VOGU-3710 file (C-alpha; in Angstrom, 3 decimals, decimal comma):
1> mslklkeltw> -15,523/2,507/-15,116  -12,805/0,949/-15,715  -12,600/-1,420/-17,877  -9,434/-2,503/-18,342  -7,052/-0,664/-15,896  -5,600/-4,075/-14,195  -4,630/-5,071/-17,731  -3,133/-1,729/-18,797  -1,151/-1,772/-15,573  -0,568/-5,499/-15,679
11> ahhqaaerra> 3,730/-5,293/-16,315  4,273/-3,077/-13,306  2,218/-4,856/-10,598  4,149/-8,046/-11,878  7,743/-6,109/-11,554  6,743/-4,879/-8,611  5,721/-8,767/-7,209  8,604/-10,468/-8,310  10,581/-8,069/-5,835  13,003/-10,141/-3,254
21> fakvllsgki> 11,452/-8,268/-0,624  7,859/-9,270/-2,067  8,932/-12,896/-2,359  10,155/-12,756/1,462  6,962/-10,702/2,205  5,302/-13,953/1,613  7,641/-16,280/3,054  6,422/-16,247/5,917  10,865/-16,040/6,938  10,618/-11,939/7,377
31> dpklyhkflc> 12,091/-10,188/10,286  9,888/-8,508/12,617  12,172/-5,654/12,408  12,224/-5,491/8,921  8,700/-6,276/9,064  7,832/-3,208/11,342  10,137/-0,563/9,093  7,730/-1,714/6,035  4,494/-1,299/8,463  6,212/2,528/9,398
41> cqylnyqile> 7,002/3,440/5,300  3,481/2,032/4,471  1,823/4,078/7,283  3,565/7,187/6,378  2,796/6,337/3,074  -1,301/5,732/3,717  -1,183/8,636/5,721  -0,674/11,018/3,056  -2,457/9,771/0,274  -5,329/9,025/2,815
51> ahteipshll> -5,190/12,414/4,278  -6,127/13,787/0,235  -8,145/11,275/-1,216  -11,890/12,093/-1,359  -13,623/8,964/-1,699  -17,291/8,586/-1,104  -18,623/7,928/2,507  -19,810/4,405/2,104  -16,329/3,653/0,849  -14,134/5,154/4,265
61> pirresriwt> -13,743/1,795/5,389  -11,374/0,986/2,646  -8,818/3,024/4,754  -5,977/1,427/6,429  -4,351/3,774/8,041  -5,549/3,008/11,613  -4,973/-0,413/11,050  -1,107/-0,271/10,118  -1,061/1,908/12,845  -2,757/-0,886/15,591
71> direlereyn> -0,034/-3,804/13,579  3,068/-1,272/14,193  1,898/-0,895/17,644  1,551/-4,130/18,273  4,875/-5,124/16,649  6,434/-2,434/18,711  4,938/-4,318/21,933  5,678/-8,128/20,828  9,205/-7,602/19,908  10,746/-4,610/21,471
81> lvpdgnypps> 10,544/-2,494/18,255  11,121/1,517/18,374  10,342/3,217/14,692  14,597/4,237/13,736  13,062/6,868/11,578  15,838/6,169/8,989  13,081/5,754/6,304  14,202/4,501/2,766  14,387/8,199/-0,156  11,427/6,519/-1,903
91> vqkyhdhilk> 8,706/7,442/0,775  9,647/10,644/0,722  9,694/10,473/-3,117  5,904/9,053/-2,803  5,044/12,125/-0,283  6,671/14,837/-2,783  4,928/12,763/-5,262  1,232/12,848/-3,532  1,352/16,156/-2,412  2,221/17,627/-6,083
101> lvekqdqhgl> -0,640/16,041/-7,417  -2,511/17,830/-4,367  -1,413/20,836/-5,153  -2,884/19,916/-9,194  -5,902/19,264/-7,320  -5,783/15,381/-9,545  -7,872/13,650/-7,575  -8,152/11,255/-10,096  -4,545/10,821/-9,908  -4,978/10,232/-6,032
111> lahmyvrhfg> -7,799/7,451/-6,855  -5,616/5,654/-9,437  -2,838/5,159/-6,232  -5,923/4,033/-4,072  -6,388/2,103/-6,331  -2,792/0,291/-6,574  -2,582/0,048/-3,213  -6,246/-0,635/-1,202  -6,816/-3,627/-3,829  -3,231/-5,070/-2,848
121> elhggqmikk> -4,465/-5,708/0,097  -7,667/-6,875/-0,765  -6,277/-8,720/-2,978  -3,334/-10,211/-1,720  -3,611/-8,815/2,275  -5,151/-12,475/2,914  -2,004/-14,312/1,565  0,539/-11,851/3,517  -1,392/-11,648/6,552  -1,178/-15,435/7,377
131> kvpgsghmye> 3,100/-15,750/6,864  3,873/-11,895/8,596  4,342/-11,059/12,450  1,604/-10,578/14,298  -2,326/-9,507/13,516  -2,086/-8,319/10,161  -4,941/-5,960/10,899  -4,164/-3,699/7,916  -5,438/-6,983/5,442  -8,513/-6,631/7,403
141> felekpylie> -11,965/-4,228/6,067  -15,128/-4,120/7,902  -16,946/-4,223/4,308  -17,361/-7,056/2,241  -14,744/-7,551/-0,218  -16,520/-7,540/-2,989  -19,005/-4,865/-2,255  -15,388/-2,783/-1,729  -14,411/-3,493/-4,566  -17,116/-3,130/-6,905
151> efrkllddsm> -18,294/0,114/-5,493  -14,361/1,016/-5,900  -14,269/0,626/-9,203  -16,997/2,905/-10,450  -14,532/5,948/-9,689  -12,471/4,039/-11,710  -11,241/4,274/-15,272  -8,927/3,531/-17,753  -6,923/6,995/-18,622  -5,654/6,291/-15,025
161> aeeakicfdf> -3,732/3,962/-15,680  -0,052/6,341/-15,893  -0,608/7,324/-12,624  -1,029/3,618/-11,164  2,227/3,021/-13,039  3,618/5,334/-11,078  2,718/4,023/-7,833  3,407/0,173/-8,761  7,297/1,991/-9,568  7,446/3,705/-5,878
171> asqlfdelsa> 6,284/-0,119/-4,166  9,110/-1,637/-5,979  11,320/1,030/-5,459  10,673/0,615/-1,783  10,889/-3,272/-2,568  14,188/-2,546/-3,294  15,225/-0,106/-0,804  13,885/-2,777/2,175  15,672/-5,898/-0,180  19,186/-3,999/0,377
181> ems> 18,129/-3,690/3,878  17,647/-8,152/4,382  21,583/-8,197/3,205
//
């Protein structure tokens, strides 16, 4: 179990949160088209990660892929949006990185990515949900938040810090790429 994984990755976490896109996401002023693109990128990122990460069956409700898809479809209907298929380079780089972990059979590394992405939704998701277009299904969890956090933490250890930092770096890259589209 991780004793200080959060502290070991805190600087990378803070760096991601300080990105201009993250601030717009929390401002309540994000353009639905840009948020839709963000969701499409997240869908691709979560899809590859969740397809290859082994987690105990009692934690399966932590998965976000289908909920992100629900949000994407809702925005497409509500705002008449269509995915343009032109995703930032970090999405493919993330995909490639996850496949390298899969090739090495590094479930430990994959769990580090699950930790960063899914704990982000568990912790900050309720604030984001109130600020973005649509219903924000990706930020809703079937199981109680304290239970999910406690049970998932049993899968973690401090040696995951380096891979978790890599995940934060990919998030920062995506935020920077999406920020460039705001201008």
